N, C-alpha and C positions, 0 to 999 in steps of 0.2 A: 476426339473420342475414338476408342479402339474398335476394331472390327468385332471383338467378342461382346463388348457392351452394346454395340449397334444390333447384333444378332439377338442378344438377350431382350432388348427393348422391342424388337420386331416380334419375337416369340410371345412376349407379354401382351402386345397389341393383338395378336392373333387369338390369344387365350381369351381376352376380354370380349373380342368380337364374337367368337364362337359361343361363349357362355351367355352373352346377352341375346344373341339370336335364338338360342334354345329357350331362354326365359320368355322372350317375346312370342315364340311359337306356342309355348304352354299357355300364356295368357290369351292368345288368339283362340286356342282350342276351347278354353273355358267360355269365352265370349260367344264363340260360334255355337256351342251347345246351348247356352242360355237363350240366344236369339232364335235358334231353331226350335226350341221348346215353346217360345212365345207364338211363333207362326204355326206350330204343330198342335195348337190348342192344348198345351200343357203336357202332351205326351212326350215321354223321354225314354231313353235306353241307357242301361248301365254301361255298355261298351262305348257309347258316344259320350256319356258324362265323364268317364274315366280315361278318355283318349289323351288327355293332357299329361298323363303319367309317363307316357313313352318319351316325349321330349324333355320332361322335367327330370325323371329318374334315370333315363337312358342317355340324355344329352347334357343338360345343365350340370347335374351333379358330377358325373364322371369327368367331364372336361374341366370343370372348375377345380377339381381335386388333382387332375393330371398335371395341369400347368404349374401348380404350386409344389408338387412332389417331385416331378421329373423335370430337371433343367434341360433346356434344348430338346424338348419332346418332339419337335418337328424335324430334327436332324437324323431320325431313324431312316435307314435305307428303305425305299419304297413306301415312305410314310403317307404320301398323298393318295396312293391306291387304297391303302388300308383305311385311311380317314374317309375317303369317299364311299367305300363299301359300308362302313359302319353308319355313316350318315344316311345313305340310301336305304339301309335296312330299317333305321328308325322311321324314316319317312314312309316306307312301305307299311310298317306296322301301324303307324298313326292313321294313314289313309284307309287301311283295312279295317281298323276299329271304327272309323267314321262311316264307311260303307256298311259295315255290319249293323251299326246303329240305325242308319237310314232304312236298310232293308227290314230290320226288326220292327221299326215303327210302322212301316208300310205293310207289314204282315206277309212278307215274301222272303225268299232265300235265293242264294246263288252258289253254285259249286266253286266259283272262283275265289270265294272268301278264304277258303282253306289254302289256296295258292298264295294269297297275300301273306297269311300268317307264316307258312313254312318258308317262303322266299325271304320274308323280312328277317326271321330268326337266323336263317342261313347266312345272310349278308352281315348281320350284326355279329354273329359268332366268328365269321371269317375275318372281319375287321378287327375285332377285339383280340381274338387268339393270335392272329398274325402280328398285331402290334406288340403283344406281350412276348411272343417268341422272338421278334426282332430286338426288343429291348433287352431281354435276357441274353441274347446272342451278342449284342454290343457290349453289355456289361461284362460278360465272360471274356470277351476279346480284350477289353481294357485291363482286367485282372491278370490275364495271361501275359500281356505286354509288361505290366508292372513286375510280375514275378521274374521275367527274363532279364529285366534291367537290374 
């Protein structure tokens, strides 16, 4: 088996792992919300009920599409930093939504919830925009090399 085929299989394995983890986190968020509502005497919060959307729409959907559209997606320069930034941002947004729901149910508030939201979106934007920029830069470099040949 060639190195290219081995790298492709490794990328496909990483893709499946990432998408399944985000799907599992989405299911966990749904279950957490339902169990919390049971112990909270049926009281729920919209932000807690919808917190599963961050890992589902921000994690599962983009990563499942990314790995099918972009071959060798993890070969982008500084990919791991951008990947970690994006994932940390999604985790921050999900936890911020959870905390907002808990505080809303308890009838209190915290000034730090805004920091979760702003910090989460900054990390998501940095990871996504950085990855798109590096992907375009790599594709432009490949086109330029083909034109010179």
